[in-house]
C-alpha positions as CSV (number, residue, x, y, z in Angstrom):
1,X,-70.1,76.5,-87.2
2,X,-69.7,73.0,-86.4
3,X,-68.0,72.0,-83.2
4,X,-66.7,75.6,-82.6
5,X,-67.2,76.8,-79.1
6,X,-68.4,80.3,-78.8
7,X,-67.5,81.5,-75.7
8,X,-64.2,79.6,-75.5
9,X,-63.0,81.8,-78.6
10,X,-60.4,84.2,-78.1
11,X,-62.1,87.6,-78.5
12,X,-61.2,91.3,-78.8
13,X,-63.8,93.8,-78.1
14,X,-63.3,97.7,-78.2
15,X,-66.8,99.1,-78.2
16,X,-68.2,98.6,-75.0
17,X,-69.2,101.9,-73.0
18,X,-68.9,100.8,-68.9
19,X,-71.3,104.0,-68.4
20,X,-73.8,102.7,-70.5
21,X,-73.6,98.9,-69.2
22,X,-74.8,98.2,-65.3
23,X,-76.2,94.8,-64.3
24,X,-79.8,95.3,-62.6
25,X,-79.2,93.6,-59.6
26,X,-76.3,96.2,-59.6
27,X,-78.5,99.3,-60.2
28,X,-81.3,98.0,-57.6
29,X,-78.1,97.5,-54.8
30,X,-76.5,101.0,-55.5
31,X,-80.2,102.9,-55.3
32,X,-80.8,101.3,-52.1
33,X,-77.9,102.2,-50.7
34,X,-77.8,105.5,-51.6
35,X,-81.5,106.4,-51.6
36,X,-81.5,107.0,-55.3
37,X,-85.4,106.2,-57.0
38,X,-85.4,103.8,-59.7
39,X,-89.4,103.6,-60.9
40,X,-89.7,100.4,-59.8
41,X,-90.6,98.7,-56.4
42,X,-88.2,95.6,-56.4
43,X,-85.2,94.4,-57.9
44,X,-87.4,92.1,-59.7
45,X,-89.4,94.6,-61.0
46,X,-86.5,96.4,-62.2
47,X,-84.8,93.5,-63.7
48,X,-87.5,92.7,-66.0
49,X,-88.0,96.6,-67.1
50,X,-84.3,97.4,-67.2
51,X,-83.6,96.2,-70.6
52,X,-84.3,97.5,-73.9
53,X,-84.6,94.4,-76.1
54,X,-87.0,95.3,-79.3
55,X,-86.1,98.5,-81.6
56,X,-87.3,102.0,-80.0
57,X,-87.6,105.0,-82.6
58,X,-84.3,106.2,-83.2
59,X,-80.9,106.2,-81.6
60,X,-81.9,109.5,-79.4
61,X,-84.8,107.4,-77.5
62,X,-82.8,104.7,-76.7
63,X,-80.1,107.6,-74.9
64,X,-83.1,109.0,-73.3
65,X,-83.1,105.5,-71.3
66,X,-79.5,105.2,-70.2
67,X,-80.9,107.8,-67.0
68,X,-81.2,104.8,-64.6
69,X,-77.9,103.9,-65.3
70,X,-76.1,107.0,-65.8
71,X,-78.1,107.7,-62.1
72,X,-75.9,105.2,-60.1
73,X,-72.5,106.0,-60.8
74,X,-72.9,108.3,-58.1
75,X,-69.9,107.5,-56.4
76,X,-66.3,106.5,-56.2
77,X,-67.2,103.3,-55.0
78,X,-70.2,102.5,-57.7
79,X,-67.8,103.7,-60.7
80,X,-64.9,101.5,-59.3
81,X,-67.5,98.6,-59.3
82,X,-69.2,98.9,-62.2
83,X,-65.8,99.2,-63.4
84,X,-64.5,95.8,-62.6
85,X,-68.1,94.4,-63.4
86,X,-67.8,95.6,-67.3
87,X,-64.4,94.0,-67.4
88,X,-65.3,90.5,-65.0
89,X,-68.5,90.2,-67.5
90,X,-66.4,90.6,-70.4
91,X,-63.7,88.2,-69.2
92,X,-66.7,85.5,-69.1
93,X,-67.0,85.8,-72.7
94,X,-63.8,85.2,-73.7
95,X,-62.6,88.7,-74.1
96,X,-58.4,88.5,-73.8
97,X,-58.4,92.1,-73.8
98,X,-60.8,95.0,-73.8
99,X,-61.3,98.4,-74.7
100,X,-64.0,100.1,-72.0
101,X,-65.4,104.1,-73.1
102,X,-66.1,106.5,-70.4
103,X,-67.7,110.2,-70.4
104,X,-66.7,111.8,-67.3
105,X,-69.0,114.8,-68.0
106,X,-72.1,112.3,-68.6
107,X,-71.7,110.6,-65.5
108,X,-70.8,113.7,-63.6
109,X,-74.1,115.5,-65.3
110,X,-76.2,116.8,-61.9
111,X,-74.5,115.0,-59.4
112,X,-71.8,116.1,-56.4
113,X,-69.4,114.5,-58.0
114,X,-65.6,115.2,-59.8
115,X,-63.9,114.0,-63.1
116,X,-61.0,113.3,-60.9
117,X,-63.3,111.3,-58.7
118,X,-64.7,109.5,-62.0
119,X,-61.7,109.0,-63.0
120,X,-60.1,107.4,-60.6
121,X,-62.9,105.4,-59.7
122,X,-62.6,103.6,-63.1
123,X,-58.9,103.1,-62.6
124,X,-59.4,101.6,-59.5
125,X,-62.5,99.2,-61.0
126,X,-59.8,98.6,-63.7
127,X,-56.9,97.4,-61.8
128,X,-59.2,95.1,-59.4
129,X,-60.8,93.5,-62.2
130,X,-56.8,93.0,-64.2
131,X,-55.8,91.6,-60.9
132,X,-59.1,89.0,-60.6
133,X,-59.0,87.7,-64.1
134,X,-56.6,87.4,-67.2
135,X,-57.6,90.1,-69.6
136,X,-56.0,93.3,-71.2
137,X,-58.0,96.9,-70.4
138,X,-57.3,99.9,-72.1
139,X,-59.9,102.9,-71.5
140,X,-61.3,105.4,-73.9
141,X,-62.7,109.0,-72.4
142,X,-65.7,110.1,-74.5
143,X,-66.7,113.8,-74.9
144,X,-70.6,113.8,-75.5
145,X,-71.2,116.5,-78.4
146,X,-74.2,117.8,-77.3
147,X,-72.7,118.9,-73.6
148,X,-71.3,122.3,-73.4
149,X,-68.2,122.8,-74.8
150,X,-66.6,123.8,-71.4
151,X,-67.2,121.2,-70.4
152,X,-65.8,118.6,-73.0
153,X,-62.6,121.3,-72.6
154,X,-62.4,120.0,-69.0
155,X,-62.7,116.9,-69.6
156,X,-60.3,116.6,-72.2
157,X,-57.4,118.4,-69.8
158,X,-58.4,116.0,-67.1
159,X,-58.3,113.2,-69.1
160,X,-55.3,114.4,-70.4
161,X,-53.6,115.2,-67.2
162,X,-54.7,111.6,-65.5
163,X,-52.8,109.6,-68.5
164,X,-49.7,111.7,-67.7
165,X,-50.0,111.3,-63.4
166,X,-47.8,108.3,-63.2
167,X,-50.7,107.1,-61.7
168,X,-51.0,103.1,-61.5
169,X,-52.6,102.3,-64.5
170,X,-53.2,105.9,-65.5
171,X,-51.3,105.0,-68.4
172,X,-54.1,103.1,-69.7
173,X,-56.1,105.6,-70.4
174,X,-55.3,105.1,-74.0
175,X,-58.1,106.6,-76.6
176,X,-60.6,109.2,-76.9
177,X,-63.4,109.2,-78.6
178,X,-66.7,111.6,-79.8
179,X,-70.2,110.3,-79.4
180,X,-73.9,111.2,-79.8
181,X,-75.2,114.2,-81.8
182,X,-72.9,114.0,-85.3
183,X,-75.8,115.3,-87.4
184,X,-76.8,118.3,-85.2
185,X,-73.6,119.6,-83.7
186,X,-70.8,121.5,-85.5
187,X,-67.9,119.0,-85.8
188,X,-65.2,121.9,-86.0
189,X,-65.3,122.5,-82.5
190,X,-64.2,119.3,-81.5
191,X,-61.3,119.0,-83.4
192,X,-58.5,121.1,-81.2
193,X,-60.2,118.4,-78.5
194,X,-59.2,115.7,-80.7
195,X,-56.0,116.7,-81.8
196,X,-55.1,117.5,-78.0
197,X,-55.7,113.9,-76.8
198,X,-54.1,112.8,-80.2
199,X,-50.4,114.9,-79.0
200,X,-50.8,113.5,-75.3
201,X,-50.7,109.6,-77.6
202,X,-54.0,108.8,-77.3
203,X,-55.5,107.2,-80.0
204,X,-58.7,108.3,-82.0
205,X,-61.8,106.7,-82.6
206,X,-65.3,108.4,-83.3
207,X,-68.9,107.7,-83.3
208,X,-70.0,108.7,-86.4
209,X,-72.1,106.6,-89.7
210,X,-74.3,105.4,-87.2
211,X,-77.9,107.6,-87.7
212,X,-76.4,109.6,-90.4
213,X,-74.7,109.1,-93.8
214,X,-71.7,108.3,-95.6
215,X,-70.9,111.8,-96.0
216,X,-70.4,111.9,-92.3
217,X,-68.3,109.0,-91.9
218,X,-66.1,110.9,-94.8
219,X,-66.4,114.4,-93.1
220,X,-65.2,112.6,-89.7
221,X,-62.3,110.9,-91.7
222,X,-60.7,114.2,-93.2
223,X,-61.5,116.4,-90.1
224,X,-60.7,113.9,-87.0
225,X,-58.1,111.4,-88.7
226,X,-59.2,108.5,-86.8
227,X,-57.4,105.2,-86.2
228,X,-61.2,103.4,-85.5
229,X,-64.3,104.7,-86.2
230,X,-67.5,103.5,-83.8
231,X,-70.3,102.0,-85.8
232,X,-69.9,103.5,-89.2
233,X,-72.3,101.1,-90.7
234,X,-73.4,103.9,-93.0
235,X,-70.3,103.8,-94.7
236,X,-72.1,100.6,-96.6
237,X,-72.7,101.3,-100.5
238,X,-70.3,104.3,-100.5
239,X,-68.0,103.0,-102.7
240,X,-65.6,106.3,-102.0
241,X,-65.6,106.1,-98.8
242,X,-65.1,102.3,-98.2
243,X,-62.4,102.5,-100.2
244,X,-61.3,105.3,-97.9
245,X,-61.8,103.1,-95.0
246,X,-59.5,99.9,-96.5
247,X,-56.7,102.5,-98.1
248,X,-55.9,104.1,-94.5
249,X,-56.6,101.4,-92.7
250,X,-59.7,102.7,-90.5
251,X,-61.0,100.2,-88.4
252,X,-65.0,100.0,-88.1
253,X,-66.4,98.8,-84.6
254,X,-69.9,96.7,-85.3
255,X,-72.6,96.2,-83.1
256,X,-75.3,94.3,-84.5
257,X,-78.2,94.4,-82.2
258,X,-77.4,97.7,-80.8
259,X,-77.8,99.1,-84.6
260,X,-81.2,97.4,-84.6
261,X,-82.3,98.2,-81.7
262,X,-81.7,102.2,-82.2
263,X,-83.1,101.8,-86.1
264,X,-79.5,101.7,-87.4
265,X,-80.5,99.2,-89.2
266,X,-84.0,97.6,-90.3
267,X,-83.4,93.9,-88.9
268,X,-80.4,91.9,-88.4
269,X,-80.5,90.1,-91.5
270,X,-79.6,93.0,-93.6
271,X,-76.8,94.7,-91.7
272,X,-74.1,95.4,-93.5
273,X,-71.5,93.7,-91.4
274,X,-71.0,91.1,-93.9
275,X,-70.7,92.8,-96.9
276,X,-68.5,95.5,-95.6
277,X,-66.4,92.3,-94.2
278,X,-66.3,90.9,-97.3
279,X,-65.3,94.3,-99.3
280,X,-62.5,94.0,-97.1
281,X,-63.1,97.0,-94.8
282,X,-61.4,96.4,-91.3
283,X,-64.5,95.5,-88.9
284,X,-64.8,93.7,-85.7
285,X,-67.6,92.9,-83.7
286,X,-68.8,94.6,-80.1
287,X,-71.8,94.5,-77.5
288,X,-71.7,98.3,-76.9
289,X,-73.8,98.4,-74.3
290,X,-74.5,94.8,-73.5
291,X,-76.4,94.8,-69.5
292,X,-79.1,97.7,-71.5
293,X,-79.7,95.3,-74.4
294,X,-79.5,92.2,-72.3
295,X,-76.9,90.9,-74.7
296,X,-73.3,89.8,-74.1
297,X,-70.5,89.7,-76.5
298,X,-70.7,85.8,-77.9
299,X,-74.9,86.7,-78.2
300,X,-73.4,88.8,-80.9
301,X,-70.8,85.9,-82.6
302,X,-73.7,83.9,-82.0
303,X,-75.8,86.8,-84.6
304,X,-72.8,86.9,-86.9
305,X,-73.2,83.0,-87.3
306,X,-76.7,82.5,-87.5
307,X,-77.5,85.6,-89.7
308,X,-74.2,86.0,-92.1
309,X,-72.8,83.0,-91.8
310,X,-69.9,83.9,-90.4
311,X,-67.1,80.7,-90.2
312,X,-64.6,80.7,-87.5
313,X,-61.6,81.9,-89.4
314,X,-63.6,85.1,-90.4
315,X,-64.4,85.7,-86.6
316,X,-60.5,84.5,-86.2
317,X,-59.8,87.8,-88.7
318,X,-62.1,90.0,-87.2
319,X,-60.2,89.4,-83.9
320,X,-56.7,89.8,-85.2
321,X,-57.6,93.6,-86.4
322,X,-59.1,94.1,-83.4
323,X,-56.0,93.4,-81.8
324,X,-53.9,95.1,-84.5
325,X,-56.1,98.5,-84.1
326,X,-56.1,98.7,-79.9
327,X,-54.7,101.6,-78.8
328,X,-52.6,99.6,-75.8
329,X,-49.0,99.4,-76.6
330,X,-48.1,97.3,-79.1
331,X,-45.7,94.5,-77.0
332,X,-49.1,93.8,-75.2
333,X,-50.9,93.8,-79.0
334,X,-48.4,91.0,-80.3
335,X,-48.9,89.2,-77.5
336,X,-53.1,89.2,-77.4
337,X,-52.3,88.4,-81.3
338,X,-50.4,85.8,-80.8
339,X,-53.5,83.9,-78.5
340,X,-55.7,84.5,-81.3
């Protein structure tokens, strides 16, 4: 990489879960303020144990570790703070445009907290962060596939209502996603919700092909017609699916360390990202849940340089592809792309 400073390299990040990336110190402080049990006796003990730094059995095992992070998203103020800190962390990584994902029904689960309070908190944290740092922020609402359909219908309605509300910053609720449970859930039931979001002007990105096979990616492309796919790494090796991704210009949002920790890949050295990129599939690099994994986006770029031999021109090409596939307005995307 020569003298290239990976931290200063301008970046676009499209796949970062704000409800899965809470700083350990923030977890401790919010828990103390609200009388929440963390399972640890001190902030230092929590910080030593809150990070997943080695592969777990499977994706489900990793998702189970989100419980503490979910618990502290317990109020408007907590949600706003965590949103602000996610944007701040992204900016420190050299990110000029970030799209943050959050699932209102997941955050609200088990709490006396409404979707409206959650969405308002996310918008508040986003606005404060954009006032503090020179960064563009988009928001993507997620439906957890395993949640009851009625909860997901309500979350969809609430996200669309806020997007159309005229509230400051609400137009930045620009994307819609389905996550977890791809192998276990009936995909047909989500089609009307995806179409409602699309008709409201939201871009579509779907978690697919992370711990499932290329046939699931093909099904995702056919059913939901997304512009982007979260992960999608199991497309590698299926010539027909890869050709569709190229021909339909569908970007894969790839997170190498996350894929290793969830055992979606056996090791970083065999990750399919370099093969996908060099085959012409649109891809970009993301951190997914950085505080949970004890990484940042710069770490992911370092992985790509070390393990895959990515050059500066390849990093810049991926960031241009990410900017082009962002769900923010065209004028914003063009301005960000010029800075890349």
